[in-house]
C-alpha positions as CSV (number, residue, x, y, z in Angstrom):
1,E,-24.9,95.9,-173.5
2,E,-21.8,97.7,-172.5
3,S,-22.3,101.5,-172.7
4,K,-21.3,104.8,-171.2
5,T,-23.1,103.7,-168.0
6,H,-22.7,99.9,-168.0
7,E,-19.7,97.6,-168.0
8,F,-19.0,93.8,-167.6
9,K,-15.9,92.3,-166.0
10,A,-15.4,88.5,-165.7
11,S,-13.6,88.9,-162.4
12,L,-12.1,91.1,-159.7
13,R,-8.7,89.3,-159.5
14,T,-8.7,85.9,-161.2
15,P,-8.3,85.8,-165.0
16,Y,-11.0,84.3,-167.0
17,P,-10.3,82.0,-168.6
18,D,-7.6,81.1,-166.2
19,I,-4.0,81.5,-167.4
20,E,-1.0,79.4,-166.8
21,P,2.5,80.8,-166.6
22,T,5.0,80.3,-169.4
23,I,8.7,80.4,-169.3
24,D,10.5,83.3,-171.1
25,D,13.9,83.2,-172.9
26,N,15.7,83.9,-169.6
27,H,13.9,81.0,-167.9
28,R,11.6,83.2,-165.8
29,Q,8.0,82.4,-165.2
30,I,5.7,85.0,-166.8
31,Y,1.9,85.5,-167.2
32,T,0.6,87.1,-170.3
33,L,-2.7,89.1,-170.2
34,G,-3.3,90.6,-173.6
35,K,-0.2,92.7,-174.3
36,N,0.8,92.8,-170.6
37,I,3.6,90.7,-169.2
38,L,3.3,90.0,-165.5
39,W,5.8,88.2,-163.2
40,S,3.6,86.6,-160.5
41,R,0.0,85.7,-159.6
42,K,0.1,88.6,-157.2
43,E,0.8,91.0,-160.1
44,V,-2.0,89.4,-162.1
45,R,-4.4,90.0,-159.2
46,N,-3.3,93.6,-158.7
47,F,-3.5,94.2,-162.5
48,L,-7.1,92.9,-162.6
49,Q,-8.2,94.8,-159.5
50,D,-6.7,98.0,-161.0
51,I,-8.9,97.5,-164.1
52,V,-12.0,97.2,-161.8
53,L,-10.9,100.4,-159.9
54,K,-10.3,102.3,-163.1
55,T,-13.7,101.3,-164.3
56,I,-15.3,102.5,-161.1
57,S,-13.5,105.9,-161.2
58,S,-14.5,106.4,-164.9
59,L,-18.2,105.7,-164.0
60,I,-18.1,108.1,-161.1
61,N,-16.4,110.8,-163.3
62,T,-18.9,110.5,-166.2
63,S,-22.6,109.7,-165.7
64,G,-22.5,107.1,-163.0
65,G,-23.6,103.6,-163.9
66,T,-23.1,99.9,-163.1
67,L,-20.3,97.4,-163.2
68,L,-21.2,93.8,-163.2
69,I,-18.4,91.5,-162.0
70,G,-18.8,87.8,-162.8
71,V,-20.0,88.2,-166.4
72,H,-17.5,87.5,-169.2
73,E,-18.2,89.6,-172.3
74,R,-16.5,89.0,-175.6
75,H,-17.7,90.0,-179.1
76,N,-21.1,91.0,-177.6
77,E,-21.5,87.5,-176.2
78,K,-22.1,87.3,-172.4
79,E,-21.3,84.3,-170.2
80,V,-22.1,84.3,-166.5
81,V,-19.0,82.9,-164.9
82,G,-19.8,84.0,-161.3
83,I,-17.5,85.2,-158.6
84,E,-17.1,82.0,-156.6
85,R,-14.0,81.0,-158.7
86,E,-12.1,84.0,-157.2
87,G,-10.9,82.1,-154.1
88,F,-12.7,83.9,-151.3
89,K,-14.1,81.9,-148.4
90,S,-17.5,83.4,-148.7
91,L,-19.5,86.0,-150.8
92,D,-19.4,88.3,-147.7
93,E,-15.6,88.1,-147.7
94,Y,-15.6,88.9,-151.5
95,E,-17.8,92.0,-151.0
96,R,-15.7,93.1,-148.0
97,H,-12.5,92.8,-150.0
98,L,-13.9,94.8,-152.9
99,S,-15.2,97.5,-150.6
100,Q,-11.8,97.7,-148.8
101,I,-9.9,98.2,-152.0
102,I,-12.3,100.9,-153.1
103,V,-11.8,102.6,-149.7
104,N,-8.0,102.2,-149.9
105,E,-7.9,103.7,-153.4
106,F,-10.5,106.5,-153.3
107,S,-11.2,107.2,-149.5
108,E,-13.9,106.2,-147.1
109,V,-16.0,109.3,-148.0
110,T,-15.9,108.6,-151.8
111,A,-16.7,104.9,-151.3
112,S,-19.6,105.6,-149.0
113,K,-21.0,108.5,-151.1
114,Y,-20.6,107.2,-154.6
115,V,-20.3,103.4,-154.6
116,R,-22.7,100.6,-153.6
117,T,-21.9,96.9,-153.9
118,K,-24.4,94.0,-153.9
119,I,-24.1,90.3,-154.5
120,I,-26.9,89.1,-156.8
121,H,-27.6,85.8,-158.6
122,I,-27.8,85.4,-162.4
123,Q,-28.4,82.0,-163.8
124,N,-27.9,80.6,-160.3
125,K,-24.4,82.1,-160.1
126,P,-23.4,84.9,-157.7
127,V,-22.2,88.1,-159.4
128,C,-21.3,91.4,-157.9
129,L,-23.3,94.5,-158.9
130,V,-21.3,97.7,-158.3
131,T,-23.5,100.8,-158.7
132,C,-21.7,104.1,-159.0
133,E,-23.2,107.6,-158.6
134,M,-21.9,110.5,-160.7
135,K,-19.7,112.9,-158.8
136,T,-20.9,116.4,-159.6
137,D,-18.8,118.7,-157.4
138,D,-15.7,120.4,-158.8
139,M,-13.0,117.7,-158.4
140,P,-13.1,114.5,-160.3
141,I,-12.0,111.1,-158.8
142,F,-8.3,110.3,-159.5
143,F,-7.0,106.8,-160.0
144,R,-3.3,106.6,-159.7
145,D,-2.9,110.3,-160.4
146,K,-5.0,110.1,-163.6
147,V,-8.6,110.9,-164.4
148,Y,-10.6,108.5,-166.4
149,V,-14.1,108.9,-168.0
150,R,-16.4,106.7,-170.1
151,S,-16.7,107.4,-173.8
152,G,-19.4,105.0,-174.8
153,P,-18.3,101.5,-173.7
154,M,-14.7,102.6,-173.5
155,I,-12.6,104.2,-170.8
156,S,-10.5,107.2,-171.7
157,E,-7.7,108.9,-169.8
158,L,-8.1,112.7,-169.8
159,T,-5.2,115.1,-170.5
160,T,-4.4,117.8,-168.0
161,Q,-6.2,120.3,-170.2
162,Q,-9.3,118.1,-170.3
163,V,-9.3,117.7,-166.5
164,A,-9.0,121.5,-166.1
165,Q,-11.9,121.9,-168.4
166,M,-14.0,119.3,-166.5
167,V,-13.3,121.2,-163.2
168,S,-14.2,124.5,-164.8
169,D,-17.4,123.2,-166.2
170,R,-18.4,121.7,-162.9
171,K,-18.0,125.0,-161.1
172,I,-20.4,126.8,-163.5
């Protein structure tokens, strides 16, 4: 089950189920993901990758934990969809891409110290297991100038005051 230390994501960059663009009132092609309106497949990919990166930062900032990419979870029902549908030439290329976006966002040191990726198979489908270690030194991990933590199975953005309190608590 999803919890403070465990999260499921259907994909890294490809919506599940796949979405087709619609045409808005101004005859522009748009993609709708929940309440979000996006203008291109590239924006959709970046949006989904950002969700994965935000999840990783929240796990590192809280208690550590695991993110399993390739499992669609809705209303407590899990469906293994795998990661092959993401359009990478190989599982190795998938894992390298994920590792590179983690390095690009958080730094080589953070990626090597706090994050491990591994391709495993569930129901004969490849999924990516991302294991995150808790960061215990004084500074939290920032994602796009914001600090996120896990509150049960949810991700919460901290206020400036809460970040200051987190840093203060870690120094004690």
